[in-house]
C-alpha positions, 0 to 999 in steps of 0.5 A: 232132377231140375229142369234146364230152364230152372238151372238157366234162370238160376245162373242168370239171376246169380250173374245179374246179382254179381254184375249189378252188385259190382256196379251198384257199390263201386265208387265210379259214377257216371261223372267219372266215366264221362270225365275219363272219356273226355280226357281220353279223347283230348289226349288222342287229339293232342297226340295227333296234333303233336305228330302233325306239327312235329312232321312239319318242323325240321329236327335240327339234331339230325343235321348238327352233331351233338357236342360231347360232354367230355371232349377227347384230348388230342396230343 
């Protein structure tokens, strides 16, 4: 019967091989990860700024009724 430490080391080695092989042979590099982090941060800043500016400006559509595309003919 195998000891618990040998089984544990074998499981750890297999998991490390799978995870290491996945990161070693993937097409995603450090530059890609850095670019995605920067793009995500900039998207968050853009969203926050857009919400802030939209909160300051008046939405005229709330005050003016929309002109219908097909006006109703009244007799």
